[in-house]
N, CA, C and O atoms as a Maestro MAE file, in Angstrom:
{
 s_m_m2io_version
 :::
 2.0.0
}

f_m_ct {
 s_m_title
 :::
 protein
 m_atom[352] {
  # First column is atom index #
  i_m_mmod_type
  r_m_x_coord
  r_m_y_coord
  r_m_z_coord
  i_m_residue_number
  s_m_chain_name
  s_m_pdb_residue_name
  s_m_pdb_atom_name
  i_m_atomic_number
  :::
  1 25 75.960 117.132 104.723 1 A "MET " " N  " 7
  2 3 77.165 116.978 105.462 1 A "MET " " CA " 6
  3 2 78.448 117.515 104.890 1 A "MET " " C  " 6
  4 15 78.554 117.525 103.663 1 A "MET " " O  " 8
  5 25 79.336 117.918 105.560 2 A "GLU " " N  " 7
  6 3 80.445 118.687 104.879 2 A "GLU " " CA " 6
  7 2 81.521 117.305 104.510 2 A "GLU " " C  " 6
  8 15 81.895 116.451 105.314 2 A "GLU " " O  " 8
  9 25 81.851 117.400 103.108 3 A "GLU " " N  " 7
  10 3 82.938 116.658 102.561 3 A "GLU " " CA " 6
  11 2 84.275 116.682 103.376 3 A "GLU " " C  " 6
  12 15 84.614 117.820 103.699 3 A "GLU " " O  " 8
  13 25 84.976 115.832 103.715 4 A "LYS " " N  " 7
  14 3 86.261 115.701 104.307 4 A "LYS " " CA " 6
  15 2 87.175 115.331 103.551 4 A "LYS " " C  " 6
  16 15 86.851 114.671 102.563 4 A "LYS " " O  " 8
  17 25 88.395 115.600 103.754 5 A "GLU " " N  " 7
  18 3 89.645 115.549 103.063 5 A "GLU " " CA " 6
  19 2 89.721 114.141 102.621 5 A "GLU " " C  " 6
  20 15 89.835 113.989 101.405 5 A "GLU " " O  " 8
  21 25 89.671 112.811 103.545 6 A "PHE " " N  " 7
  22 3 89.972 111.537 103.275 6 A "PHE " " CA " 6
  23 2 88.620 110.722 103.368 6 A "PHE " " C  " 6
  24 15 87.700 111.025 104.128 6 A "PHE " " O  " 8
  25 25 88.617 109.829 102.643 7 A "ASP " " N  " 7
  26 3 87.626 108.983 102.871 7 A "ASP " " CA " 6
  27 2 88.192 107.515 103.112 7 A "ASP " " C  " 6
  28 15 88.947 106.928 102.338 7 A "ASP " " O  " 8
  29 25 87.698 107.020 104.322 8 A "LEU " " N  " 7
  30 3 88.387 105.692 105.024 8 A "LEU " " CA " 6
  31 2 88.044 104.662 104.191 8 A "LEU " " C  " 6
  32 15 88.898 103.795 104.012 8 A "LEU " " O  " 8
  33 25 86.533 104.520 103.406 9 A "PHE " " N  " 7
  34 3 86.557 103.285 102.639 9 A "PHE " " CA " 6
  35 2 87.259 103.117 101.464 9 A "PHE " " C  " 6
  36 15 87.760 102.043 101.130 9 A "PHE " " O  " 8
  37 25 87.326 104.334 100.701 10 A "ILE " " N  " 7
  38 3 88.591 104.356 99.589 10 A "ILE " " CA " 6
  39 2 89.692 104.304 100.090 10 A "ILE " " C  " 6
  40 15 90.513 103.824 99.308 10 A "ILE " " O  " 8
  41 25 90.130 104.603 101.130 11 A "ASN " " N  " 7
  42 3 91.743 104.475 101.483 11 A "ASN " " CA " 6
  43 2 92.008 103.026 101.687 11 A "ASN " " C  " 6
  44 15 93.024 102.509 101.223 11 A "ASN " " O  " 8
  45 25 91.119 102.349 102.372 12 A "MET " " N  " 7
  46 3 90.924 100.920 102.750 12 A "MET " " CA " 6
  47 2 91.138 99.993 101.485 12 A "MET " " C  " 6
  48 15 91.964 99.096 101.318 12 A "MET " " O  " 8
  49 25 89.982 100.555 100.499 13 A "MET " " N  " 7
  50 3 89.921 99.872 99.353 13 A "MET " " CA " 6
  51 2 91.175 99.708 98.395 13 A "MET " " C  " 6
  52 15 91.379 98.757 97.641 13 A "MET " " O  " 8
  53 25 92.019 100.891 98.586 14 A "ARG " " N  " 7
  54 3 93.241 100.984 97.721 14 A "ARG " " CA " 6
  55 2 94.391 100.602 98.212 14 A "ARG " " C  " 6
  56 15 95.396 100.269 97.584 14 A "ARG " " O  " 8
  57 25 94.198 100.666 99.590 15 A "ARG " " N  " 7
  58 3 95.456 99.895 100.452 15 A "ARG " " CA " 6
  59 2 94.798 99.014 101.601 15 A "ARG " " C  " 6
  60 15 94.596 99.267 102.788 15 A "ARG " " O  " 8
  61 25 94.493 97.703 100.697 16 A "PRO " " N  " 7
  62 3 93.996 96.753 101.176 16 A "PRO " " CA " 6
  63 2 94.854 95.957 102.520 16 A "PRO " " C  " 6
  64 15 94.235 95.405 103.430 16 A "PRO " " O  " 8
  65 25 96.168 96.004 102.464 17 A "ASP " " N  " 7
  66 3 97.065 95.742 103.561 17 A "ASP " " CA " 6
  67 2 97.330 96.731 104.620 17 A "ASP " " C  " 6
  68 15 98.068 96.347 105.527 17 A "ASP " " O  " 8
  69 25 96.932 97.763 104.668 18 A "SER " " N  " 7
  70 3 97.319 99.022 105.534 18 A "SER " " CA " 6
  71 2 96.463 98.360 106.896 18 A "SER " " C  " 6
  72 15 95.358 97.827 106.794 18 A "SER " " O  " 8
  73 25 97.229 98.520 108.180 19 A "SER " " N  " 7
  74 3 96.603 98.393 109.427 19 A "SER " " CA " 6
  75 2 95.931 99.939 109.741 19 A "SER " " C  " 6
  76 15 96.170 100.971 109.113 19 A "SER " " O  " 8
  77 25 95.140 99.791 110.753 20 A "VAL " " N  " 7
  78 3 94.502 100.882 111.371 20 A "VAL " " CA " 6
  79 2 95.940 101.761 111.723 20 A "VAL " " C  " 6
  80 15 96.049 102.879 111.219 20 A "VAL " " O  " 8
  81 25 96.806 101.342 112.415 21 A "ASP " " N  " 7
  82 3 97.901 102.089 112.832 21 A "ASP " " CA " 6
  83 2 98.577 102.732 111.757 21 A "ASP " " C  " 6
  84 15 98.974 103.866 112.026 21 A "ASP " " O  " 8
  85 25 98.863 102.223 110.372 22 A "LYS " " N  " 7
  86 3 99.314 102.609 109.108 22 A "LYS " " CA " 6
  87 2 98.184 104.057 108.926 22 A "LYS " " C  " 6
  88 15 98.405 105.260 109.061 22 A "LYS " " O  " 8
  89 25 97.161 103.437 108.633 23 A "LEU " " N  " 7
  90 3 96.101 104.710 108.072 23 A "LEU " " CA " 6
  91 2 95.999 105.918 109.133 23 A "LEU " " C  " 6
  92 15 95.839 107.104 108.844 23 A "LEU " " O  " 8
  93 25 96.131 105.343 110.477 24 A "VAL " " N  " 7
  94 3 96.241 106.922 111.357 24 A "VAL " " CA " 6
  95 2 97.689 107.354 111.116 24 A "VAL " " C  " 6
  96 15 97.781 108.571 110.955 24 A "VAL " " O  " 8
  97 25 98.777 106.721 111.051 25 A "ALA " " N  " 7
  98 3 100.298 107.424 110.905 25 A "ALA " " CA " 6
  99 2 100.300 108.058 109.540 25 A "ALA " " C  " 6
  100 15 101.001 109.057 109.381 25 A "ALA " " O  " 8
  101 25 99.600 107.593 108.551 26 A "GLY " " N  " 7
  102 3 99.349 108.201 107.253 26 A "GLY " " CA " 6
  103 2 98.637 109.528 107.299 26 A "GLY " " C  " 6
  104 15 98.713 110.277 106.325 26 A "GLY " " O  " 8
  105 25 97.923 109.877 108.410 27 A "GLY " " N  " 7
  106 3 97.067 111.004 108.475 27 A "GLY " " CA " 6
  107 2 95.692 111.092 108.541 27 A "GLY " " C  " 6
  108 15 95.027 112.121 108.426 27 A "GLY " " O  " 8
  109 25 95.252 109.848 108.752 28 A "LEU " " N  " 7
  110 3 93.605 110.006 109.127 28 A "LEU " " CA " 6
  111 2 93.261 109.991 110.257 28 A "LEU " " C  " 6
  112 15 93.733 109.236 111.108 28 A "LEU " " O  " 8
  113 25 92.349 110.856 110.449 29 A "ASN " " N  " 7
  114 3 91.706 110.834 111.824 29 A "ASN " " CA " 6
  115 2 90.087 111.250 111.510 29 A "ASN " " C  " 6
  116 15 89.580 111.444 110.405 29 A "ASN " " O  " 8
  117 25 89.421 111.324 112.896 30 A "SER " " N  " 7
  118 3 88.089 111.702 112.857 30 A "SER " " CA " 6
  119 2 87.745 113.156 112.571 30 A "SER " " C  " 6
  120 15 86.589 113.576 112.538 30 A "SER " " O  " 8
  121 25 88.616 113.746 112.408 31 A "GLU " " N  " 7
  122 3 88.490 115.459 111.960 31 A "GLU " " CA " 6
  123 2 88.359 115.520 110.570 31 A "GLU " " C  " 6
  124 15 87.513 116.246 110.048 31 A "GLU " " O  " 8
  125 25 89.150 114.796 109.909 32 A "ASN " " N  " 7
  126 3 89.551 114.912 108.285 32 A "ASN " " CA " 6
  127 2 88.792 113.789 107.479 32 A "ASN " " C  " 6
  128 15 88.439 113.924 106.307 32 A "ASN " " O  " 8
  129 25 88.568 112.579 108.306 33 A "THR " " N  " 7
  130 3 88.246 111.485 107.398 33 A "THR " " CA " 6
  131 2 86.890 111.334 107.486 33 A "THR " " C  " 6
  132 15 86.378 111.546 108.585 33 A "THR " " O  " 8
  133 25 85.984 110.913 106.281 34 A "GLN " " N  " 7
  134 3 84.579 110.408 106.531 34 A "GLN " " CA " 6
  135 2 84.482 109.176 106.007 34 A "GLN " " C  " 6
  136 15 85.246 108.766 105.134 34 A "GLN " " O  " 8
  137 25 83.581 108.538 106.482 35 A "LEU " " N  " 7
  138 3 82.851 107.215 106.006 35 A "LEU " " CA " 6
  139 2 81.356 107.757 105.597 35 A "LEU " " C  " 6
  140 15 80.511 108.172 106.390 35 A "LEU " " O  " 8
  141 25 81.246 107.668 104.351 36 A "LEU " " N  " 7
  142 3 79.775 107.658 103.841 36 A "LEU " " CA " 6
  143 2 78.979 106.574 104.069 36 A "LEU " " C  " 6
  144 15 79.359 105.588 104.701 36 A "LEU " " O  " 8
  145 25 77.668 106.729 103.489 37 A "SER " " N  " 7
  146 3 76.484 105.417 103.939 37 A "SER " " CA " 6
  147 2 76.993 104.372 102.922 37 A "SER " " C  " 6
  148 15 77.699 104.566 101.932 37 A "SER " " O  " 8
  149 25 76.476 103.227 103.390 38 A "ARG " " N  " 7
  150 3 76.549 101.684 102.783 38 A "ARG " " CA " 6
  151 2 75.997 102.094 101.105 38 A "ARG " " C  " 6
  152 15 76.590 101.627 100.132 38 A "ARG " " O  " 8
  153 25 75.061 102.814 100.993 39 A "ASN " " N  " 7
  154 3 74.197 102.948 99.937 39 A "ASN " " CA " 6
  155 2 75.063 104.065 98.848 39 A "ASN " " C  " 6
  156 15 75.089 103.898 97.629 39 A "ASN " " O  " 8
  157 25 75.658 105.065 99.476 40 A "GLU " " N  " 7
  158 3 76.575 105.600 98.679 40 A "GLU " " CA " 6
  159 2 77.839 104.931 97.989 40 A "GLU " " C  " 6
  160 15 78.071 105.096 96.791 40 A "GLU " " O  " 8
  161 25 78.505 104.294 98.683 41 A "TYR " " N  " 7
  162 3 79.333 103.165 98.054 41 A "TYR " " CA " 6
  163 2 78.847 102.244 97.025 41 A "TYR " " C  " 6
  164 15 79.268 102.137 95.873 41 A "TYR " " O  " 8
  165 25 77.659 101.424 97.744 42 A "GLU " " N  " 7
  166 3 77.156 100.302 96.774 42 A "GLU " " CA " 6
  167 2 77.014 101.023 95.437 42 A "GLU " " C  " 6
  168 15 77.410 100.480 94.406 42 A "GLU " " O  " 8
  169 25 76.409 102.336 95.432 43 A "ASN " " N  " 7
  170 3 75.848 102.619 94.080 43 A "ASN " " CA " 6
  171 2 76.818 103.358 93.173 43 A "ASN " " C  " 6
  172 15 76.456 103.882 92.120 43 A "ASN " " O  " 8
  173 25 78.081 103.376 93.634 44 A "SER " " N  " 7
  174 3 79.289 104.089 92.982 44 A "SER " " CA " 6
  175 2 79.813 102.693 92.011 44 A "SER " " C  " 6
  176 15 79.979 101.503 92.278 44 A "SER " " O  " 8
  177 25 79.956 103.448 90.877 45 A "ASP " " N  " 7
  178 3 80.603 102.146 89.889 45 A "ASP " " CA " 6
  179 2 82.106 101.818 90.096 45 A "ASP " " C  " 6
  180 15 82.675 100.768 89.798 45 A "ASP " " O  " 8
  181 25 82.598 102.863 90.631 46 A "LYS " " N  " 7
  182 3 83.985 102.565 91.012 46 A "LYS " " CA " 6
  183 2 84.314 101.649 91.978 46 A "LYS " " C  " 6
  184 15 85.313 100.930 91.997 46 A "LYS " " O  " 8
  185 25 83.408 101.712 92.795 47 A "VAL " " N  " 7
  186 3 83.396 100.688 93.972 47 A "VAL " " CA " 6
  187 2 82.982 99.417 93.680 47 A "VAL " " C  " 6
  188 15 83.596 98.399 93.998 47 A "VAL " " O  " 8
  189 25 81.709 99.472 92.936 48 A "ARG " " N  " 7
  190 3 81.144 97.925 92.435 48 A "ARG " " CA " 6
  191 2 81.968 97.221 91.753 48 A "ARG " " C  " 6
  192 15 81.988 95.997 91.886 48 A "ARG " " O  " 8
  193 25 82.963 98.001 90.728 49 A "ASP " " N  " 7
  194 3 83.997 97.267 90.032 49 A "ASP " " CA " 6
  195 2 84.738 96.697 90.609 49 A "ASP " " C  " 6
  196 15 85.249 95.728 90.048 49 A "ASP " " O  " 8
  197 25 85.146 97.037 92.018 50 A "GLN " " N  " 7
  198 3 86.218 96.322 92.841 50 A "GLN " " CA " 6
  199 2 85.642 95.032 93.678 50 A "GLN " " C  " 6
  200 15 86.328 94.241 94.325 50 A "GLN " " O  " 8
  201 25 84.258 95.008 93.515 51 A "PHE " " N  " 7
  202 3 83.603 94.026 94.250 51 A "PHE " " CA " 6
  203 2 82.706 93.042 93.347 51 A "PHE " " C  " 6
  204 15 81.508 92.804 93.500 51 A "PHE " " O  " 8
  205 25 83.618 92.502 92.322 52 A "LYS " " N  " 7
  206 3 82.850 91.623 91.411 52 A "LYS " " CA " 6
  207 2 83.290 90.297 91.828 52 A "LYS " " C  " 6
  208 15 84.244 90.020 92.554 52 A "LYS " " O  " 8
  209 25 82.340 89.410 91.185 53 A "ASP " " N  " 7
  210 3 82.833 87.803 91.475 53 A "ASP " " CA " 6
  211 2 83.192 87.444 90.379 53 A "ASP " " C  " 6
  212 15 83.053 88.179 89.401 53 A "ASP " " O  " 8
  213 25 83.720 86.260 90.306 54 A "GLU " " N  " 7
  214 3 84.413 85.519 89.103 54 A "GLU " " CA " 6
  215 2 83.638 85.751 87.988 54 A "GLU " " C  " 6
  216 15 84.250 85.797 86.921 54 A "GLU " " O  " 8
  217 25 82.269 85.931 87.965 55 A "ASN " " N  " 7
  218 3 81.298 86.165 86.515 55 A "ASN " " CA " 6
  219 2 81.080 87.440 86.509 55 A "ASN " " C  " 6
  220 15 80.142 87.789 85.792 55 A "ASN " " O  " 8
  221 25 81.739 88.407 87.176 56 A "GLY " " N  " 7
  222 3 81.647 89.732 86.766 56 A "GLY " " CA " 6
  223 2 80.484 90.403 87.587 56 A "GLY " " C  " 6
  224 15 80.301 91.612 87.445 56 A "GLY " " O  " 8
  225 25 79.651 89.637 88.481 57 A "ASN " " N  " 7
  226 3 78.390 90.323 88.953 57 A "ASN " " CA " 6
  227 2 78.982 91.087 90.541 57 A "ASN " " C  " 6
  228 15 79.901 90.737 91.281 57 A "ASN " " O  " 8
  229 25 78.211 92.006 90.618 58 A "PHE " " N  " 7
  230 3 78.634 92.383 92.152 58 A "PHE " " CA " 6
  231 2 78.361 91.473 93.224 58 A "PHE " " C  " 6
  232 15 77.293 90.881 93.373 58 A "PHE " " O  " 8
  233 25 79.647 91.359 94.175 59 A "ASP " " N  " 7
  234 3 79.036 90.495 95.288 59 A "ASP " " CA " 6
  235 2 78.894 91.280 96.458 59 A "ASP " " C  " 6
  236 15 79.856 91.873 96.945 59 A "ASP " " O  " 8
  237 25 77.707 91.324 96.960 60 A "LYS " " N  " 7
  238 3 77.041 92.250 97.923 60 A "LYS " " CA " 6
  239 2 77.801 91.731 99.156 60 A "LYS " " C  " 6
  240 15 78.343 92.579 99.865 60 A "LYS " " O  " 8
  241 25 77.909 90.310 99.523 61 A "PHE " " N  " 7
  242 3 78.275 89.679 100.719 61 A "PHE " " CA " 6
  243 2 79.736 90.449 100.787 61 A "PHE " " C  " 6
  244 15 80.068 91.255 101.657 61 A "PHE " " O  " 8
  245 25 80.340 90.114 99.933 62 A "LYS " " N  " 7
  246 3 81.976 90.714 99.929 62 A "LYS " " CA " 6
  247 2 82.045 92.301 100.272 62 A "LYS " " C  " 6
  248 15 82.792 92.841 101.089 62 A "LYS " " O  " 8
  249 25 81.145 92.860 99.500 63 A "PHE " " N  " 7
  250 3 81.099 94.153 99.780 63 A "PHE " " CA " 6
  251 2 80.623 94.668 101.216 63 A "PHE " " C  " 6
  252 15 81.211 95.532 101.866 63 A "PHE " " O  " 8
  253 25 79.456 93.993 101.607 64 A "ASP " " N  " 7
  254 3 79.044 94.332 102.930 64 A "ASP " " CA " 6
  255 2 79.924 94.020 104.154 64 A "ASP " " C  " 6
  256 15 79.981 94.727 105.160 64 A "ASP " " O  " 8
  257 25 80.582 92.912 103.953 65 A "ASN " " N  " 7
  258 3 81.653 92.335 104.877 65 A "ASN " " CA " 6
  259 2 82.830 93.614 105.147 65 A "ASN " " C  " 6
  260 15 83.247 93.950 106.256 65 A "ASN " " O  " 8
  261 25 83.240 94.225 103.800 66 A "PHE " " N  " 7
  262 3 84.289 95.232 103.612 66 A "PHE " " CA " 6
  263 2 83.791 96.638 104.342 66 A "PHE " " C  " 6
  264 15 84.508 97.274 105.115 66 A "PHE " " O  " 8
  265 25 82.676 96.950 104.031 67 A "TYR " " N  " 7
  266 3 81.938 98.029 104.605 67 A "TYR " " CA " 6
  267 2 81.909 97.967 106.041 67 A "TYR " " C  " 6
  268 15 82.364 98.811 106.813 67 A "TYR " " O  " 8
  269 25 81.205 96.652 106.390 68 A "ASN " " N  " 7
  270 3 81.440 96.608 107.840 68 A "ASN " " CA " 6
  271 2 82.679 96.519 108.645 68 A "ASN " " C  " 6
  272 15 82.720 96.704 109.861 68 A "ASN " " O  " 8
  273 25 83.599 96.249 107.952 69 A "ASN " " N  " 7
  274 3 84.782 96.134 108.454 69 A "ASN " " CA " 6
  275 2 85.359 97.686 108.578 69 A "ASN " " C  " 6
  276 15 85.918 97.986 109.633 69 A "ASN " " O  " 8
  277 25 85.246 98.619 107.592 70 A "ALA " " N  " 7
  278 3 85.470 100.121 107.571 70 A "ALA " " CA " 6
  279 2 84.768 100.836 108.628 70 A "ALA " " C  " 6
  280 15 85.386 101.758 109.161 70 A "ALA " " O  " 8
  281 25 83.489 100.554 109.058 71 A "LYS " " N  " 7
  282 3 82.634 100.904 110.034 71 A "LYS " " CA " 6
  283 2 83.354 100.683 111.400 71 A "LYS " " C  " 6
  284 15 83.449 101.643 112.165 71 A "LYS " " O  " 8
  285 25 83.733 99.781 111.657 72 A "VAL " " N  " 7
  286 3 84.551 99.248 112.747 72 A "VAL " " CA " 6
  287 2 86.168 100.028 112.781 72 A "VAL " " C  " 6
  288 15 86.860 100.114 113.796 72 A "VAL " " O  " 8
  289 25 86.406 100.361 111.909 73 A "VAL " " N  " 7
  290 3 87.885 101.018 111.767 73 A "VAL " " CA " 6
  291 2 87.545 102.340 112.024 73 A "VAL " " C  " 6
  292 15 88.260 103.060 112.720 73 A "VAL " " O  " 8
  293 25 86.359 102.767 111.440 74 A "TYR " " N  " 7
  294 3 86.102 104.347 111.433 74 A "TYR " " CA " 6
  295 2 85.615 104.677 112.906 74 A "TYR " " C  " 6
  296 15 85.809 105.821 113.319 74 A "TYR " " O  " 8
  297 25 84.924 103.643 113.816 75 A "ASN " " N  " 7
  298 3 84.565 103.810 114.989 75 A "ASN " " CA " 6
  299 2 85.947 103.739 116.118 75 A "ASN " " C  " 6
  300 15 86.012 104.278 117.223 75 A "ASN " " O  " 8
  301 25 86.753 103.084 115.588 76 A "TYR " " N  " 7
  302 3 87.817 102.913 116.361 76 A "TYR " " CA " 6
  303 2 88.746 104.180 116.468 76 A "TYR " " C  " 6
  304 15 89.183 104.586 117.545 76 A "TYR " " O  " 8
  305 25 89.027 104.812 115.161 77 A "ILE " " N  " 7
  306 3 89.761 105.957 114.947 77 A "ILE " " CA " 6
  307 2 88.913 107.075 115.633 77 A "ILE " " C  " 6
  308 15 89.513 107.852 116.375 77 A "ILE " " O  " 8
  309 25 87.657 107.211 115.462 78 A "ALA " " N  " 7
  310 3 86.860 108.273 116.230 78 A "ALA " " CA " 6
  311 2 86.836 108.195 117.984 78 A "ALA " " C  " 6
  312 15 86.929 109.193 118.698 78 A "ALA " " O  " 8
  313 25 86.673 106.617 118.547 79 A "ASN " " N  " 7
  314 3 86.819 106.678 119.600 79 A "ASN " " CA " 6
  315 2 88.358 107.029 120.432 79 A "ASN " " C  " 6
  316 15 88.482 107.471 121.574 79 A "ASN " " O  " 8
  317 25 89.276 106.729 119.601 80 A "ALA " " N  " 7
  318 3 90.603 106.887 120.035 80 A "ALA " " CA " 6
  319 2 90.749 108.408 120.033 80 A "ALA " " C  " 6
  320 15 91.181 108.892 121.079 80 A "ALA " " O  " 8
  321 25 90.453 109.262 119.005 81 A "ASP " " N  " 7
  322 3 90.707 110.435 119.156 81 A "ASP " " CA " 6
  323 2 89.660 111.248 120.233 81 A "ASP " " C  " 6
  324 15 89.907 112.359 120.702 81 A "ASP " " O  " 8
  325 25 88.803 110.685 120.433 82 A "TYR " " N  " 7
  326 3 88.045 111.433 121.509 82 A "TYR " " CA " 6
  327 2 88.511 111.312 123.038 82 A "TYR " " C  " 6
  328 15 88.379 112.179 123.902 82 A "TYR " " O  " 8
  329 25 89.159 109.877 123.196 83 A "GLU " " N  " 7
  330 3 89.439 109.441 124.323 83 A "GLU " " CA " 6
  331 2 91.053 110.635 124.540 83 A "GLU " " C  " 6
  332 15 91.397 111.221 125.567 83 A "GLU " " O  " 8
  333 25 91.663 110.641 123.308 84 A "GLN " " N  " 7
  334 3 92.765 111.416 123.302 84 A "GLN " " CA " 6
  335 2 92.612 113.007 123.655 84 A "GLN " " C  " 6
  336 15 93.488 113.642 124.244 84 A "GLN " " O  " 8
  337 25 91.427 113.532 123.228 85 A "SER " " N  " 7
  338 3 90.990 114.961 123.273 85 A "SER " " CA " 6
  339 2 90.603 114.912 125.015 85 A "SER " " C  " 6
  340 15 91.079 115.774 125.752 85 A "SER " " O  " 8
  341 25 89.899 114.060 125.440 86 A "MET " " N  " 7
  342 3 89.682 114.128 126.855 86 A "MET " " CA " 6
  343 2 90.814 114.167 127.823 86 A "MET " " C  " 6
  344 15 90.818 114.814 128.871 86 A "MET " " O  " 8
  345 25 92.032 113.208 127.246 87 A "LEU " " N  " 7
  346 3 93.167 113.572 127.900 87 A "LEU " " CA " 6
  347 2 93.830 114.785 128.048 87 A "LEU " " C  " 6
  348 15 94.504 115.061 129.040 87 A "LEU " " O  " 8
  349 25 93.657 115.539 127.066 88 A "ASN " " N  " 7
  350 3 94.343 116.987 126.555 88 A "ASN " " CA " 6
  351 2 93.549 118.043 127.643 88 A "ASN " " C  " 6
  352 15 93.777 119.253 127.606 88 A "ASN " " O  " 8
  :::
 }
 m_bond[351] {
  # First column is bond index #
  i_m_from
  i_m_to
  i_m_order
  :::
  1 1 2 1
  2 2 3 1
  3 3 4 2
  4 3 5 1
  5 5 6 1
  6 6 7 1
  7 7 8 2
  8 7 9 1
  9 9 10 1
  10 10 11 1
  11 11 12 2
  12 11 13 1
  13 13 14 1
  14 14 15 1
  15 15 16 2
  16 15 17 1
  17 17 18 1
  18 18 19 1
  19 19 20 2
  20 19 21 1
  21 21 22 1
  22 22 23 1
  23 23 24 2
  24 23 25 1
  25 25 26 1
  26 26 27 1
  27 27 28 2
  28 27 29 1
  29 29 30 1
  30 30 31 1
  31 31 32 2
  32 31 33 1
  33 33 34 1
  34 34 35 1
  35 35 36 2
  36 35 37 1
  37 37 38 1
  38 38 39 1
  39 39 40 2
  40 39 41 1
  41 41 42 1
  42 42 43 1
  43 43 44 2
  44 43 45 1
  45 45 46 1
  46 46 47 1
  47 47 48 2
  48 47 49 1
  49 49 50 1
  50 50 51 1
  51 51 52 2
  52 51 53 1
  53 53 54 1
  54 54 55 1
  55 55 56 2
  56 55 57 1
  57 57 58 1
  58 58 59 1
  59 59 60 2
  60 59 61 1
  61 61 62 1
  62 62 63 1
  63 63 64 2
  64 63 65 1
  65 65 66 1
  66 66 67 1
  67 67 68 2
  68 67 69 1
  69 69 70 1
  70 70 71 1
  71 71 72 2
  72 71 73 1
  73 73 74 1
  74 74 75 1
  75 75 76 2
  76 75 77 1
  77 77 78 1
  78 78 79 1
  79 79 80 2
  80 79 81 1
  81 81 82 1
  82 82 83 1
  83 83 84 2
  84 83 85 1
  85 85 86 1
  86 86 87 1
  87 87 88 2
  88 87 89 1
  89 89 90 1
  90 90 91 1
  91 91 92 2
  92 91 93 1
  93 93 94 1
  94 94 95 1
  95 95 96 2
  96 95 97 1
  97 97 98 1
  98 98 99 1
  99 99 100 2
  100 99 101 1
  101 101 102 1
  102 102 103 1
  103 103 104 2
  104 103 105 1
  105 105 106 1
  106 106 107 1
  107 107 108 2
  108 107 109 1
  109 109 110 1
  110 110 111 1
  111 111 112 2
  112 111 113 1
  113 113 114 1
  114 114 115 1
  115 115 116 2
  116 115 117 1
  117 117 118 1
  118 118 119 1
  119 119 120 2
  120 119 121 1
  121 121 122 1
  122 122 123 1
  123 123 124 2
  124 123 125 1
  125 125 126 1
  126 126 127 1
  127 127 128 2
  128 127 129 1
  129 129 130 1
  130 130 131 1
  131 131 132 2
  132 131 133 1
  133 133 134 1
  134 134 135 1
  135 135 136 2
  136 135 137 1
  137 137 138 1
  138 138 139 1
  139 139 140 2
  140 139 141 1
  141 141 142 1
  142 142 143 1
  143 143 144 2
  144 143 145 1
  145 145 146 1
  146 146 147 1
  147 147 148 2
  148 147 149 1
  149 149 150 1
  150 150 151 1
  151 151 152 2
  152 151 153 1
  153 153 154 1
  154 154 155 1
  155 155 156 2
  156 155 157 1
  157 157 158 1
  158 158 159 1
  159 159 160 2
  160 159 161 1
  161 161 162 1
  162 162 163 1
  163 163 164 2
  164 163 165 1
  165 165 166 1
  166 166 167 1
  167 167 168 2
  168 167 169 1
  169 169 170 1
  170 170 171 1
  171 171 172 2
  172 171 173 1
  173 173 174 1
  174 174 175 1
  175 175 176 2
  176 175 177 1
  177 177 178 1
  178 178 179 1
  179 179 180 2
  180 179 181 1
  181 181 182 1
  182 182 183 1
  183 183 184 2
  184 183 185 1
  185 185 186 1
  186 186 187 1
  187 187 188 2
  188 187 189 1
  189 189 190 1
  190 190 191 1
  191 191 192 2
  192 191 193 1
  193 193 194 1
  194 194 195 1
  195 195 196 2
  196 195 197 1
  197 197 198 1
  198 198 199 1
  199 199 200 2
  200 199 201 1
  201 201 202 1
  202 202 203 1
  203 203 204 2
  204 203 205 1
  205 205 206 1
  206 206 207 1
  207 207 208 2
  208 207 209 1
  209 209 210 1
  210 210 211 1
  211 211 212 2
  212 211 213 1
  213 213 214 1
  214 214 215 1
  215 215 216 2
  216 215 217 1
  217 217 218 1
  218 218 219 1
  219 219 220 2
  220 219 221 1
  221 221 222 1
  222 222 223 1
  223 223 224 2
  224 223 225 1
  225 225 226 1
  226 226 227 1
  227 227 228 2
  228 227 229 1
  229 229 230 1
  230 230 231 1
  231 231 232 2
  232 231 233 1
  233 233 234 1
  234 234 235 1
  235 235 236 2
  236 235 237 1
  237 237 238 1
  238 238 239 1
  239 239 240 2
  240 239 241 1
  241 241 242 1
  242 242 243 1
  243 243 244 2
  244 243 245 1
  245 245 246 1
  246 246 247 1
  247 247 248 2
  248 247 249 1
  249 249 250 1
  250 250 251 1
  251 251 252 2
  252 251 253 1
  253 253 254 1
  254 254 255 1
  255 255 256 2
  256 255 257 1
  257 257 258 1
  258 258 259 1
  259 259 260 2
  260 259 261 1
  261 261 262 1
  262 262 263 1
  263 263 264 2
  264 263 265 1
  265 265 266 1
  266 266 267 1
  267 267 268 2
  268 267 269 1
  269 269 270 1
  270 270 271 1
  271 271 272 2
  272 271 273 1
  273 273 274 1
  274 274 275 1
  275 275 276 2
  276 275 277 1
  277 277 278 1
  278 278 279 1
  279 279 280 2
  280 279 281 1
  281 281 282 1
  282 282 283 1
  283 283 284 2
  284 283 285 1
  285 285 286 1
  286 286 287 1
  287 287 288 2
  288 287 289 1
  289 289 290 1
  290 290 291 1
  291 291 292 2
  292 291 293 1
  293 293 294 1
  294 294 295 1
  295 295 296 2
  296 295 297 1
  297 297 298 1
  298 298 299 1
  299 299 300 2
  300 299 301 1
  301 301 302 1
  302 302 303 1
  303 303 304 2
  304 303 305 1
  305 305 306 1
  306 306 307 1
  307 307 308 2
  308 307 309 1
  309 309 310 1
  310 310 311 1
  311 311 312 2
  312 311 313 1
  313 313 314 1
  314 314 315 1
  315 315 316 2
  316 315 317 1
  317 317 318 1
  318 318 319 1
  319 319 320 2
  320 319 321 1
  321 321 322 1
  322 322 323 1
  323 323 324 2
  324 323 325 1
  325 325 326 1
  326 326 327 1
  327 327 328 2
  328 327 329 1
  329 329 330 1
  330 330 331 1
  331 331 332 2
  332 331 333 1
  333 333 334 1
  334 334 335 1
  335 335 336 2
  336 335 337 1
  337 337 338 1
  338 338 339 1
  339 339 340 2
  340 339 341 1
  341 341 342 1
  342 342 343 1
  343 343 344 2
  344 343 345 1
  345 345 346 1
  346 346 347 1
  347 347 348 2
  348 347 349 1
  349 349 350 1
  350 350 351 1
  351 351 352 2
  :::
 }
}
């Protein structure tokens, strides 16, 4: 798979208060933004460090919820891009 300029999961992780509109206004779209597999993020130490519980253990539930949300956002962006392309 071709690596894209932006990564939605990482962008959402770094800017947790950003709305979909802000992410899109910041230049993210389905052409330049990727969402890797759940396993690729879960196996990344940088990502795992962001999802630790109060005991320092990886919080899989919190991670899974975040990933599922990123997937919904990615699909929303991709669908919006597709609909826009159909109007042009």
